[in-house]
All heavy atoms as TSV, in Angstrom:
chain	resi	resn	atom	element	x	y	z
A	1	MET	N	N	122.373	21.569	60.431
A	1	MET	CA	C	122.861	22.875	60.854
A	1	MET	C	C	124.079	23.186	59.976
A	1	MET	O	O	124.913	22.342	59.764
A	1	MET	CB	C	123.238	22.810	62.331
A	1	MET	CG	C	123.762	24.111	62.811
A	1	MET	SD	S	124.420	24.177	64.546
A	1	MET	CE	C	123.190	23.357	65.440
A	2	GLU	N	N	124.101	24.402	59.515
A	2	GLU	CA	C	125.224	24.866	58.676
A	2	GLU	C	C	126.084	25.836	59.502
A	2	GLU	O	O	125.632	26.519	60.313
A	2	GLU	CB	C	124.673	25.540	57.449
A	2	GLU	CG	C	125.741	25.838	56.435
A	2	GLU	CD	C	125.157	26.178	55.075
A	2	GLU	OE1	O	124.062	25.761	54.780
A	2	GLU	OE2	O	125.821	26.910	54.344
A	3	PHE	N	N	127.389	25.815	59.193
A	3	PHE	CA	C	128.301	26.690	59.894
A	3	PHE	C	C	128.766	27.771	58.925
A	3	PHE	O	O	128.890	27.509	57.755
A	3	PHE	CB	C	129.532	25.874	60.380
A	3	PHE	CG	C	129.209	24.939	61.481
A	3	PHE	CD1	C	128.891	23.594	61.168
A	3	PHE	CD2	C	129.169	25.347	62.773
A	3	PHE	CE1	C	128.576	22.699	62.186
A	3	PHE	CE2	C	128.867	24.456	63.805
A	3	PHE	CZ	C	128.566	23.129	63.478
A	4	VAL	N	N	129.017	28.954	59.441
A	4	VAL	CA	C	129.614	30.053	58.654
A	4	VAL	C	C	130.818	30.578	59.437
A	4	VAL	O	O	130.911	30.376	60.637
A	4	VAL	CB	C	128.554	31.200	58.396
A	4	VAL	CG1	C	127.422	30.717	57.564
A	4	VAL	CG2	C	128.106	31.817	59.690
A	5	LYS	N	N	131.711	31.176	58.716
A	5	LYS	CA	C	132.913	31.703	59.328
A	5	LYS	C	C	132.904	33.225	59.223
A	5	LYS	O	O	132.563	33.795	58.210
A	5	LYS	CB	C	134.148	31.169	58.559
A	5	LYS	CG	C	135.461	31.568	59.176
A	5	LYS	CD	C	136.631	31.065	58.346
A	5	LYS	CE	C	137.241	29.895	59.061
A	5	LYS	NZ	N	138.468	29.434	58.397
A	6	ALA	N	N	133.268	33.887	60.295
A	6	ALA	CA	C	133.346	35.323	60.336
A	6	ALA	C	C	134.535	35.736	59.430
A	6	ALA	O	O	135.622	35.121	59.495
A	6	ALA	CB	C	133.536	35.857	61.701
A	7	ARG	N	N	134.307	36.732	58.576
A	7	ARG	CA	C	135.339	37.231	57.698
A	7	ARG	C	C	135.480	38.709	57.787
A	7	ARG	O	O	134.554	39.432	58.032
A	7	ARG	CB	C	134.961	36.837	56.231
A	7	ARG	CG	C	134.925	35.333	56.036
A	7	ARG	CD	C	134.902	35.041	54.494
A	7	ARG	NE	N	135.145	33.633	54.305
A	7	ARG	CZ	C	134.198	32.773	53.972
A	7	ARG	NH1	N	132.946	33.192	53.784
A	7	ARG	NH2	N	134.485	31.471	53.831
A	8	LYS	N	N	136.704	39.129	57.564
A	8	LYS	CA	C	137.004	40.596	57.588
A	8	LYS	C	C	136.791	41.185	56.205
A	8	LYS	O	O	137.296	40.684	55.213
A	8	LYS	CB	C	138.450	40.869	58.023
A	8	LYS	CG	C	138.740	42.331	58.181
A	8	LYS	CD	C	140.126	42.501	58.847
A	8	LYS	CE	C	140.504	43.914	58.936
A	8	LYS	NZ	N	139.849	44.716	59.932
A	9	VAL	N	N	135.919	42.226	56.123
A	9	VAL	CA	C	135.674	42.967	54.893
A	9	VAL	C	C	135.845	44.407	55.229
A	9	VAL	O	O	135.011	45.021	55.910
A	9	VAL	CB	C	134.211	42.680	54.355
A	9	VAL	CG1	C	133.980	43.506	53.162
A	9	VAL	CG2	C	134.029	41.176	54.116
A	10	GLY	N	N	136.927	45.012	54.744
A	10	GLY	CA	C	137.212	46.375	55.112
A	10	GLY	C	C	137.499	46.468	56.564
A	10	GLY	O	O	138.356	45.733	57.096
A	11	ASN	N	N	136.798	47.365	57.228
A	11	ASN	CA	C	136.993	47.542	58.697
A	11	ASN	C	C	135.925	46.734	59.489
A	11	ASN	O	O	135.792	46.922	60.724
A	11	ASN	CB	C	136.925	49.001	59.091
A	11	ASN	CG	C	138.100	49.760	58.626
A	11	ASN	OD1	O	139.197	49.216	58.549
A	11	ASN	ND2	N	137.932	50.999	58.290
A	12	SER	N	N	135.130	45.903	58.835
A	12	SER	CA	C	134.054	45.161	59.491
A	12	SER	C	C	134.292	43.657	59.489
A	12	SER	O	O	135.094	43.166	58.646
A	12	SER	CB	C	132.727	45.456	58.724
A	12	SER	OG	O	132.382	46.826	58.830
A	13	ILE	N	N	133.650	42.999	60.344
A	13	ILE	CA	C	133.579	41.540	60.377
A	13	ILE	C	C	132.178	41.158	59.868
A	13	ILE	O	O	131.207	41.687	60.311
A	13	ILE	CB	C	133.788	40.979	61.775
A	13	ILE	CG1	C	135.111	41.480	62.337
A	13	ILE	CG2	C	133.726	39.451	61.803
A	13	ILE	CD1	C	136.353	40.928	61.644
A	14	THR	N	N	132.124	40.211	58.917
A	14	THR	CA	C	130.818	39.818	58.317
A	14	THR	C	C	130.562	38.343	58.529
A	14	THR	O	O	131.496	37.556	58.668
A	14	THR	CB	C	130.768	40.138	56.822
A	14	THR	OG1	O	131.755	39.317	56.131
A	14	THR	CG2	C	131.017	41.563	56.514
A	15	LEU	N	N	129.282	38.037	58.541
A	15	LEU	CA	C	128.814	36.653	58.593
A	15	LEU	C	C	127.928	36.411	57.390
A	15	LEU	O	O	126.996	37.190	57.160
A	15	LEU	CB	C	128.021	36.339	59.851
A	15	LEU	CG	C	128.761	36.460	61.167
A	15	LEU	CD1	C	127.839	36.376	62.349
A	15	LEU	CD2	C	129.783	35.324	61.258
A	16	ALA	N	N	128.254	35.438	56.593
A	16	ALA	CA	C	127.472	35.177	55.356
A	16	ALA	C	C	126.192	34.454	55.740
A	16	ALA	O	O	126.170	33.585	56.585
A	16	ALA	CB	C	128.306	34.353	54.382
A	17	ALA	N	N	125.108	34.799	55.044
A	17	ALA	CA	C	123.785	34.125	55.265
A	17	ALA	C	C	123.738	33.028	54.231
A	17	ALA	O	O	123.804	33.237	52.999
A	17	ALA	CB	C	122.658	35.101	55.132
A	18	PRO	N	N	123.529	31.781	54.646
A	18	PRO	CA	C	123.390	30.651	53.717
A	18	PRO	C	C	122.237	30.889	52.741
A	18	PRO	O	O	121.168	31.458	53.169
A	18	PRO	CB	C	123.169	29.426	54.565
A	18	PRO	CG	C	123.671	29.801	55.909
A	18	PRO	CD	C	123.474	31.300	56.005
A	19	ARG	N	N	122.357	30.434	51.532
A	19	ARG	CA	C	121.306	30.605	50.531
A	19	ARG	C	C	119.956	30.016	50.963
A	19	ARG	O	O	118.884	30.577	50.667
A	19	ARG	CB	C	121.758	29.892	49.257
A	19	ARG	CG	C	120.791	30.149	48.103
A	19	ARG	CD	C	121.315	29.529	46.844
A	19	ARG	NE	N	122.576	30.214	46.518
A	19	ARG	CZ	C	123.386	29.908	45.596
A	19	ARG	NH1	N	123.113	28.884	44.785
A	19	ARG	NH2	N	124.499	30.556	45.356
A	20	GLU	N	N	120.007	28.958	51.743
A	20	GLU	CA	C	118.740	28.329	52.215
A	20	GLU	C	C	117.900	29.250	53.086
A	20	GLU	O	O	116.687	28.970	53.277
A	20	GLU	CB	C	119.047	27.075	52.998
A	20	GLU	CG	C	119.693	25.976	52.183
A	20	GLU	CD	C	121.209	26.177	51.963
A	20	GLU	OE1	O	121.846	26.868	52.780
A	20	GLU	OE2	O	121.693	25.715	50.920
A	21	LEU	N	N	118.464	30.329	53.624
A	21	LEU	CA	C	117.697	31.265	54.450
A	21	LEU	C	C	116.911	32.239	53.612
A	21	LEU	O	O	116.075	33.000	54.103
A	21	LEU	CB	C	118.631	32.031	55.376
A	21	LEU	CG	C	119.322	31.178	56.453
A	21	LEU	CD1	C	120.219	32.054	57.313
A	21	LEU	CD2	C	118.321	30.423	57.319
A	22	ASN	N	N	117.142	32.264	52.302
A	22	ASN	CA	C	116.391	33.120	51.378
A	22	ASN	C	C	116.451	34.570	51.757
A	22	ASN	O	O	115.402	35.308	51.733
A	22	ASN	CB	C	114.891	32.694	51.226
A	22	ASN	CG	C	114.792	31.251	50.626
A	22	ASN	OD1	O	115.553	30.945	49.746
A	22	ASN	ND2	N	113.911	30.513	51.161
A	23	VAL	N	N	117.594	35.098	52.156
A	23	VAL	CA	C	117.795	36.470	52.484
A	23	VAL	C	C	118.013	37.251	51.167
A	23	VAL	O	O	118.880	36.841	50.353
A	23	VAL	CB	C	118.970	36.670	53.419
A	23	VAL	CG1	C	119.224	38.183	53.683
A	23	VAL	CG2	C	118.732	35.966	54.756
A	24	ASN	N	N	117.223	38.272	50.909
A	24	ASN	CA	C	117.379	39.063	49.673
A	24	ASN	C	C	118.395	40.213	49.856
A	24	ASN	O	O	118.494	40.737	50.957
A	24	ASN	CB	C	116.052	39.630	49.271
A	24	ASN	CG	C	115.039	38.571	48.910
A	24	ASN	OD1	O	115.377	37.581	48.237
A	24	ASN	ND2	N	113.847	38.644	49.436
A	25	VAL	N	N	119.057	40.557	48.804
A	25	VAL	CA	C	119.980	41.680	48.831
A	25	VAL	C	C	119.209	42.949	49.210
A	25	VAL	O	O	118.095	43.159	48.720
A	25	VAL	CB	C	120.643	41.877	47.483
A	25	VAL	CG1	C	121.466	43.151	47.386
A	25	VAL	CG2	C	121.486	40.639	47.095
A	26	GLY	N	N	119.733	43.692	50.124
A	26	GLY	CA	C	119.068	44.941	50.577
A	26	GLY	C	C	118.176	44.801	51.770
A	26	GLY	O	O	117.729	45.787	52.342
A	27	GLU	N	N	117.866	43.554	52.185
A	27	GLU	CA	C	117.076	43.384	53.401
A	27	GLU	C	C	117.811	43.976	54.575
A	27	GLU	O	O	119.029	43.840	54.646
A	27	GLU	CB	C	116.779	41.872	53.657
A	27	GLU	CG	C	115.590	41.323	52.866
A	27	GLU	CD	C	115.243	39.944	53.257
A	27	GLU	OE1	O	114.634	39.796	54.321
A	27	GLU	OE2	O	115.678	38.985	52.571
A	28	GLU	N	N	117.050	44.486	55.510
A	28	GLU	CA	C	117.691	45.077	56.686
A	28	GLU	C	C	117.335	44.279	57.933
A	28	GLU	O	O	116.218	43.726	58.070
A	28	GLU	CB	C	117.248	46.503	56.907
A	28	GLU	CG	C	117.669	47.457	55.791
A	28	GLU	CD	C	117.200	48.880	55.997
A	28	GLU	OE1	O	116.169	49.088	56.681
A	28	GLU	OE2	O	117.895	49.774	55.506
A	29	PHE	N	N	118.318	44.217	58.911
A	29	PHE	CA	C	118.154	43.456	60.082
A	29	PHE	C	C	118.667	44.249	61.276
A	29	PHE	O	O	119.613	45.024	61.160
A	29	PHE	CB	C	118.961	42.135	60.039
A	29	PHE	CG	C	118.490	41.177	58.959
A	29	PHE	CD1	C	118.906	41.289	57.655
A	29	PHE	CD2	C	117.561	40.172	59.296
A	29	PHE	CE1	C	118.461	40.424	56.711
A	29	PHE	CE2	C	117.154	39.318	58.327
A	29	PHE	CZ	C	117.527	39.436	57.048
A	30	PHE	N	N	118.020	44.079	62.431
A	30	PHE	CA	C	118.560	44.574	63.698
A	30	PHE	C	C	119.465	43.451	64.170
A	30	PHE	O	O	119.134	42.260	64.063
A	30	PHE	CB	C	117.459	44.785	64.710
A	30	PHE	CG	C	116.547	45.943	64.395
A	30	PHE	CD1	C	115.257	45.747	63.916
A	30	PHE	CD2	C	116.980	47.256	64.591
A	30	PHE	CE1	C	114.432	46.771	63.586
A	30	PHE	CE2	C	116.158	48.326	64.251
A	30	PHE	CZ	C	114.875	48.048	63.795
A	31	VAL	N	N	120.608	43.803	64.723
A	31	VAL	CA	C	121.531	42.801	65.191
A	31	VAL	C	C	121.984	43.126	66.641
A	31	VAL	O	O	122.153	44.276	66.969
A	31	VAL	CB	C	122.732	42.623	64.263
A	31	VAL	CG1	C	123.562	43.911	64.195
A	31	VAL	CG2	C	123.620	41.468	64.701
A	32	TYR	N	N	121.993	42.070	67.442
A	32	TYR	CA	C	122.429	42.272	68.805
A	32	TYR	C	C	123.021	40.989	69.312
A	32	TYR	O	O	122.755	39.898	68.812
A	32	TYR	CB	C	121.300	42.787	69.743
A	32	TYR	CG	C	120.139	41.858	69.833
A	32	TYR	CD1	C	120.038	40.926	70.849
A	32	TYR	CD2	C	119.071	41.927	68.934
A	32	TYR	CE1	C	118.948	40.070	70.955
A	32	TYR	CE2	C	117.986	41.086	69.022
A	32	TYR	CZ	C	117.922	40.138	70.034
A	32	TYR	OH	O	116.844	39.343	70.157
A	33	LYS	N	N	123.786	41.117	70.383
A	33	LYS	CA	C	124.444	39.953	70.973
A	33	LYS	C	C	123.629	39.586	72.239
A	33	LYS	O	O	123.400	40.406	73.102
A	33	LYS	CB	C	125.856	40.287	71.396
A	33	LYS	CG	C	126.746	39.064	71.616
A	33	LYS	CD	C	128.172	39.467	71.750
A	33	LYS	CE	C	129.038	38.320	71.356
A	33	LYS	NZ	N	130.481	38.693	71.395
A	34	GLY	N	N	123.093	38.396	72.233
A	34	GLY	CA	C	122.199	37.962	73.315
A	34	GLY	C	C	122.932	37.178	74.382
A	34	GLY	O	O	124.148	37.256	74.496
A	35	VAL	N	N	122.176	36.434	75.151
A	35	VAL	CA	C	122.711	35.651	76.283
A	35	VAL	C	C	123.697	34.637	75.736
A	35	VAL	O	O	123.505	34.050	74.672
A	35	VAL	CB	C	121.532	34.980	77.026
A	35	VAL	CG1	C	122.064	34.068	78.169
A	35	VAL	CG2	C	120.568	35.991	77.545
A	36	ASP	N	N	124.754	34.390	76.489
A	36	ASP	CA	C	125.792	33.425	76.154
A	36	ASP	C	C	126.444	33.715	74.792
A	36	ASP	O	O	126.928	32.776	74.119
A	36	ASP	CB	C	125.232	31.989	76.150
A	36	ASP	CG	C	124.788	31.564	77.543
A	36	ASP	OD1	O	125.397	32.014	78.520
A	36	ASP	OD2	O	123.881	30.729	77.657
A	37	GLY	N	N	126.479	34.974	74.399
A	37	GLY	CA	C	127.163	35.333	73.138
A	37	GLY	C	C	126.438	34.994	71.883
A	37	GLY	O	O	126.995	35.099	70.787
A	38	VAL	N	N	125.146	34.656	71.946
A	38	VAL	CA	C	124.357	34.307	70.762
A	38	VAL	C	C	124.158	35.604	69.982
A	38	VAL	O	O	123.757	36.628	70.475
A	38	VAL	CB	C	122.994	33.716	71.164
A	38	VAL	CG1	C	122.103	33.531	69.985
A	38	VAL	CG2	C	123.171	32.398	71.882
A	39	ILE	N	N	124.433	35.562	68.673
A	39	ILE	CA	C	124.228	36.693	67.788
A	39	ILE	C	C	122.894	36.540	67.151
A	39	ILE	O	O	122.590	35.517	66.516
A	39	ILE	CB	C	125.335	36.795	66.740
A	39	ILE	CG1	C	126.694	37.012	67.432
A	39	ILE	CG2	C	125.058	37.951	65.761
A	39	ILE	CD1	C	127.898	36.948	66.533
A	40	VAL	N	N	122.045	37.572	67.293
A	40	VAL	CA	C	120.670	37.497	66.744
A	40	VAL	C	C	120.508	38.531	65.655
A	40	VAL	O	O	120.842	39.703	65.831
A	40	VAL	CB	C	119.635	37.778	67.872
A	40	VAL	CG1	C	118.216	37.740	67.364
A	40	VAL	CG2	C	119.832	36.779	69.023
A	41	TYR	N	N	119.996	38.076	64.492
A	41	TYR	CA	C	119.625	38.959	63.405
A	41	TYR	C	C	118.085	38.938	63.279
A	41	TYR	O	O	117.548	37.899	62.937
A	41	TYR	CB	C	120.251	38.518	62.090
A	41	TYR	CG	C	121.693	38.779	61.979
A	41	TYR	CD1	C	122.665	37.867	62.451
A	41	TYR	CD2	C	122.133	39.953	61.378
A	41	TYR	CE1	C	124.028	38.151	62.347
A	41	TYR	CE2	C	123.533	40.225	61.233
A	41	TYR	CZ	C	124.418	39.338	61.763
A	41	TYR	OH	O	125.768	39.582	61.648
A	42	ALA	N	N	117.446	40.008	63.597
A	42	ALA	CA	C	116.023	40.103	63.518
A	42	ALA	C	C	115.619	41.018	62.375
A	42	ALA	O	O	116.115	42.142	62.223
A	42	ALA	CB	C	115.424	40.653	64.819
A	43	PRO	N	N	114.730	40.526	61.447
A	43	PRO	CA	C	114.403	41.365	60.283
A	43	PRO	C	C	113.711	42.654	60.716
A	43	PRO	O	O	112.923	42.685	61.607
A	43	PRO	CB	C	113.463	40.461	59.491
A	43	PRO	CG	C	113.000	39.406	60.367
A	43	PRO	CD	C	113.994	39.278	61.482
A	44	ARG	N	N	114.091	43.712	60.013
A	44	ARG	CA	C	113.492	45.015	60.261
A	44	ARG	C	C	112.180	45.028	59.485
A	44	ARG	O	O	112.140	44.835	58.295
A	44	ARG	CB	C	114.385	46.152	59.757
A	44	ARG	CG	C	113.858	47.472	60.063
A	44	ARG	CD	C	114.910	48.543	59.661
A	44	ARG	NE	N	114.341	49.852	59.945
A	44	ARG	CZ	C	114.942	50.968	59.657
A	44	ARG	NH1	N	116.161	50.888	59.041
A	44	ARG	NH2	N	114.401	52.116	59.917
A	45	ILE	N	N	111.073	45.282	60.199
A	45	ILE	CA	C	109.786	45.255	59.572
A	45	ILE	C	C	109.334	46.695	59.291
A	45	ILE	O	O	109.750	47.626	59.975
A	45	ILE	CB	C	108.670	44.554	60.419
A	45	ILE	CG1	C	108.544	45.217	61.790
A	45	ILE	CG2	C	109.018	43.073	60.557
A	45	ILE	CD1	C	107.338	44.712	62.577
A	46	LYS	N	N	108.436	46.834	58.324
A	46	LYS	CA	C	107.901	48.107	57.952
A	46	LYS	C	C	107.041	48.618	59.079
A	46	LYS	O	O	106.318	47.867	59.739
A	46	LYS	CB	C	107.126	47.995	56.640
A	46	LYS	CG	C	106.606	49.288	56.132
A	46	LYS	CD	C	105.855	49.064	54.805
A	46	LYS	CE	C	105.323	50.425	54.337
A	46	LYS	NZ	N	104.517	50.305	53.121
A	47	ASN	N	N	107.097	49.978	59.343
A	47	ASN	CA	C	106.292	50.572	60.339
A	47	ASN	C	C	104.814	50.346	60.006
A	47	ASN	O	O	104.313	50.789	58.978
A	47	ASN	CB	C	106.572	52.054	60.428
A	47	ASN	CG	C	105.794	52.759	61.502
A	47	ASN	OD1	O	104.887	52.211	62.125
A	47	ASN	ND2	N	106.183	54.009	61.780
A	48	PRO	N	N	104.061	49.616	60.870
A	48	PRO	CA	C	102.646	49.353	60.600
A	48	PRO	C	C	101.764	50.590	60.519
A	48	PRO	O	O	100.694	50.594	60.005
A	48	PRO	CB	C	102.188	48.447	61.680
A	48	PRO	CG	C	103.143	48.691	62.789
A	48	PRO	CD	C	104.414	49.119	62.156
A	49	PHE	N	N	102.254	51.704	61.066
A	49	PHE	CA	C	101.467	52.975	61.080
A	49	PHE	C	C	101.850	53.840	59.881
A	49	PHE	O	O	101.362	54.983	59.800
A	49	PHE	CB	C	101.702	53.726	62.405
A	49	PHE	CG	C	101.253	52.930	63.573
A	49	PHE	CD1	C	102.151	52.337	64.431
A	49	PHE	CD2	C	99.920	52.754	63.832
A	49	PHE	CE1	C	101.737	51.601	65.472
A	49	PHE	CE2	C	99.474	52.014	64.939
A	49	PHE	CZ	C	100.394	51.458	65.769
A	50	GLY	N	N	102.729	53.376	59.006
A	50	GLY	CA	C	103.127	54.164	57.874
A	50	GLY	C	C	103.833	55.432	58.233
A	50	GLY	O	O	104.616	55.461	59.184
A	51	GLU	N	N	103.621	56.429	57.512
A	51	GLU	CA	C	104.324	57.714	57.727
A	51	GLU	C	C	103.524	58.708	58.538
A	51	GLU	O	O	103.742	59.859	58.520
A	51	GLU	CB	C	104.697	58.366	56.377
A	51	GLU	CG	C	105.656	57.471	55.527
A	51	GLU	CD	C	106.953	57.265	56.232
A	51	GLU	OE1	O	107.467	58.151	56.814
A	51	GLU	OE2	O	107.467	56.117	56.096
A	52	LEU	N	N	102.481	58.205	59.246
A	52	LEU	CA	C	101.653	59.113	60.032
A	52	LEU	C	C	102.445	59.666	61.211
A	52	LEU	O	O	103.049	58.910	61.967
A	52	LEU	CB	C	100.425	58.381	60.551
A	52	LEU	CG	C	99.471	57.797	59.483
A	52	LEU	CD1	C	98.317	57.054	60.170
A	52	LEU	CD2	C	98.880	58.927	58.672
A	53	ASN	N	N	102.451	60.992	61.369
A	53	ASN	CA	C	103.167	61.600	62.449
A	53	ASN	C	C	102.236	62.057	63.551
A	53	ASN	O	O	102.661	62.345	64.631
A	53	ASN	CB	C	103.935	62.808	61.980
A	53	ASN	CG	C	105.121	62.384	61.097
A	53	ASN	OD1	O	105.695	61.309	61.285
A	53	ASN	ND2	N	105.420	63.202	60.057
A	54	SER	N	N	100.932	62.089	63.281
A	54	SER	CA	C	100.036	62.480	64.341
A	54	SER	C	C	98.773	61.664	64.190
A	54	SER	O	O	98.378	61.177	63.161
A	54	SER	CB	C	99.629	63.966	64.187
A	54	SER	OG	O	98.924	64.156	62.982
A	55	PHE	N	N	98.180	61.410	65.348
A	55	PHE	CA	C	96.944	60.606	65.402
A	55	PHE	C	C	95.874	61.509	66.038
A	55	PHE	O	O	95.914	61.748	67.260
A	55	PHE	CB	C	97.111	59.359	66.245
A	55	PHE	CG	C	98.089	58.404	65.677
A	55	PHE	CD1	C	99.413	58.382	66.060
A	55	PHE	CD2	C	97.658	57.513	64.669
A	55	PHE	CE1	C	100.309	57.493	65.526
A	55	PHE	CE2	C	98.601	56.655	64.102
A	55	PHE	CZ	C	99.908	56.601	64.508
A	56	PRO	N	N	94.962	62.058	65.223
A	56	PRO	CA	C	93.950	62.957	65.797
A	56	PRO	C	C	93.044	62.135	66.761
A	56	PRO	O	O	92.648	61.006	66.457
A	56	PRO	CB	C	93.197	63.425	64.553
A	56	PRO	CG	C	93.476	62.463	63.477
A	56	PRO	CD	C	94.802	61.867	63.802
A	57	MET	N	N	92.786	62.708	67.897
A	57	MET	CA	C	91.957	62.064	68.916
A	57	MET	C	C	90.690	62.874	69.056
A	57	MET	O	O	90.674	64.111	69.127
A	57	MET	CB	C	92.713	62.029	70.258
A	57	MET	CG	C	94.038	61.320	70.223
A	57	MET	SD	S	93.826	59.557	69.908
A	57	MET	CE	C	93.291	59.056	71.522
A	58	LYS	N	N	89.573	62.151	69.084
A	58	LYS	CA	C	88.286	62.763	69.298
A	58	LYS	C	C	87.861	62.576	70.761
A	58	LYS	O	O	87.987	61.441	71.270
A	58	LYS	CB	C	87.237	62.156	68.363
A	58	LYS	CG	C	85.879	62.775	68.468
A	58	LYS	CD	C	84.892	62.101	67.577
A	58	LYS	CE	C	83.561	62.733	67.834
A	58	LYS	NZ	N	82.444	61.796	67.546
A	59	ASP	N	N	87.414	63.638	71.364
A	59	ASP	CA	C	86.942	63.484	72.746
A	59	ASP	C	C	85.509	63.043	72.720
A	59	ASP	O	O	84.566	63.766	72.373
A	59	ASP	CB	C	87.041	64.874	73.396
A	59	ASP	CG	C	86.697	64.774	74.905
A	59	ASP	OD1	O	86.360	63.702	75.410
A	59	ASP	OD2	O	86.829	65.862	75.586
A	60	ASP	N	N	85.274	61.773	73.135
A	60	ASP	CA	C	83.946	61.162	73.150
A	60	ASP	C	C	83.095	61.793	74.210
A	60	ASP	O	O	81.871	61.614	74.153
A	60	ASP	CB	C	84.068	59.674	73.339
A	60	ASP	CG	C	84.678	58.941	72.211
A	60	ASP	OD1	O	84.597	59.450	71.063
A	60	ASP	OD2	O	85.267	57.881	72.410
A	61	PHE	N	N	83.641	62.479	75.168
A	61	PHE	CA	C	82.844	63.050	76.271
A	61	PHE	C	C	82.755	64.539	76.173
A	61	PHE	O	O	82.415	65.201	77.146
A	61	PHE	CB	C	83.432	62.609	77.602
A	61	PHE	CG	C	83.452	61.159	77.788
A	61	PHE	CD1	C	84.611	60.408	77.583
A	61	PHE	CD2	C	82.336	60.462	78.182
A	61	PHE	CE1	C	84.632	59.048	77.726
A	61	PHE	CE2	C	82.325	59.120	78.327
A	61	PHE	CZ	C	83.486	58.360	78.092
A	62	GLU	N	N	83.024	65.086	74.995
A	62	GLU	CA	C	83.049	66.513	74.813
A	62	GLU	C	C	81.730	67.159	75.202
A	62	GLU	O	O	81.694	68.287	75.789
A	62	GLU	CB	C	83.367	66.860	73.360
A	62	GLU	CG	C	83.630	68.285	73.076
A	62	GLU	CD	C	84.040	68.523	71.620
A	62	GLU	OE1	O	84.487	67.597	70.980
A	62	GLU	OE2	O	83.977	69.677	71.206
A	63	GLU	N	N	80.615	66.545	74.888
A	63	GLU	CA	C	79.338	67.162	75.125
A	63	GLU	C	C	78.663	66.742	76.425
A	63	GLU	O	O	77.542	67.111	76.740
A	63	GLU	CB	C	78.384	66.792	73.974
A	63	GLU	CG	C	78.869	67.369	72.656
A	63	GLU	CD	C	78.012	66.973	71.469
A	63	GLU	OE1	O	76.881	66.497	71.662
A	63	GLU	OE2	O	78.481	67.132	70.319
A	64	VAL	N	N	79.378	65.948	77.264
A	64	VAL	CA	C	78.819	65.479	78.496
A	64	VAL	C	C	78.934	66.592	79.550
A	64	VAL	O	O	79.963	67.209	79.723
A	64	VAL	CB	C	79.588	64.231	79.042
A	64	VAL	CG1	C	79.112	63.814	80.423
A	64	VAL	CG2	C	79.382	63.095	78.042
A	65	LYS	N	N	77.828	66.848	80.250
A	65	LYS	CA	C	77.794	67.896	81.274
A	65	LYS	C	C	78.034	67.242	82.631
A	65	LYS	O	O	77.458	66.252	82.955
A	65	LYS	CB	C	76.407	68.597	81.303
A	65	LYS	CG	C	76.003	69.195	79.984
A	65	LYS	CD	C	76.634	70.532	79.757
A	65	LYS	CE	C	76.046	71.234	78.579
A	65	LYS	NZ	N	76.899	71.531	77.521
A	66	ILE	N	N	78.883	67.852	83.458
A	66	ILE	CA	C	79.173	67.351	84.797
A	66	ILE	C	C	78.269	68.106	85.744
A	66	ILE	O	O	78.150	69.313	85.737
A	66	ILE	CB	C	80.643	67.607	85.171
A	66	ILE	CG1	C	81.555	66.825	84.247
A	66	ILE	CG2	C	80.919	67.218	86.617
A	66	ILE	CD1	C	83.024	66.998	84.451
A	67	LEU	N	N	77.621	67.322	86.609
A	67	LEU	CA	C	76.753	67.893	87.624
A	67	LEU	C	C	77.582	68.395	88.799
A	67	LEU	O	O	78.619	67.870	89.100
A	67	LEU	CB	C	75.722	66.902	88.102
A	67	LEU	CG	C	74.806	66.274	86.979
A	67	LEU	CD1	C	73.940	65.199	87.592
A	67	LEU	CD2	C	73.962	67.391	86.344
A	68	ASP	N	N	77.071	69.429	89.486
A	68	ASP	CA	C	77.794	69.983	90.642
A	68	ASP	C	C	77.977	68.905	91.721
A	68	ASP	O	O	78.987	68.895	92.456
A	68	ASP	CB	C	77.007	71.136	91.263
A	68	ASP	CG	C	77.093	72.361	90.374
A	68	ASP	OD1	O	78.022	72.412	89.485
A	68	ASP	OD2	O	76.209	73.283	90.467
A	69	THR	N	N	77.096	67.956	91.823
A	69	THR	CA	C	77.198	66.940	92.892
A	69	THR	C	C	78.239	65.889	92.558
A	69	THR	O	O	78.595	65.102	93.446
A	69	THR	CB	C	75.835	66.261	93.079
A	69	THR	OG1	O	75.408	65.722	91.855
A	69	THR	CG2	C	74.768	67.224	93.606
A	70	GLU	N	N	78.728	65.888	91.329
A	70	GLU	CA	C	79.703	64.871	90.932
A	70	GLU	C	C	81.125	65.316	91.213
A	70	GLU	O	O	82.035	64.552	91.208
A	70	GLU	CB	C	79.552	64.553	89.453
A	70	GLU	CG	C	78.263	63.836	89.097
A	70	GLU	CD	C	78.175	63.523	87.636
A	70	GLU	OE1	O	79.078	62.855	87.117
A	70	GLU	OE2	O	77.206	63.935	86.971
A	71	ILE	N	N	81.324	66.593	91.476
A	71	ILE	CA	C	82.650	67.175	91.671
A	71	ILE	C	C	82.915	67.177	93.155
A	71	ILE	O	O	82.124	67.650	93.979
A	71	ILE	CB	C	82.714	68.645	91.080
A	71	ILE	CG1	C	82.443	68.578	89.603
A	71	ILE	CG2	C	84.128	69.189	91.417
A	71	ILE	CD1	C	82.375	69.927	88.996
A	72	GLU	N	N	84.065	66.669	93.544
A	72	GLU	CA	C	84.414	66.631	95.006
A	72	GLU	C	C	85.374	67.748	95.283
A	72	GLU	O	O	86.232	68.126	94.577
A	72	GLU	CB	C	85.032	65.313	95.345
A	72	GLU	CG	C	84.021	64.210	95.275
A	72	GLU	CD	C	84.621	62.888	95.707
A	72	GLU	OE1	O	85.671	62.864	96.397
A	72	GLU	OE2	O	84.069	61.863	95.345
């Protein structure tokens, strides 16, 4: 286990990522403080749906006729 020290950079506090973690410059992470003060850095993943803003839906029952006896 490796230790890192929090450092002040400008108006922020930073934690350095050890080289062994293979973090690339420009990678983005969500960060939050978990239970018992644990700091979690979760990698931000690309949206699996891409840039799609709408998902066209087809009505599979469009041509189905409802009988009068089926309606209550």
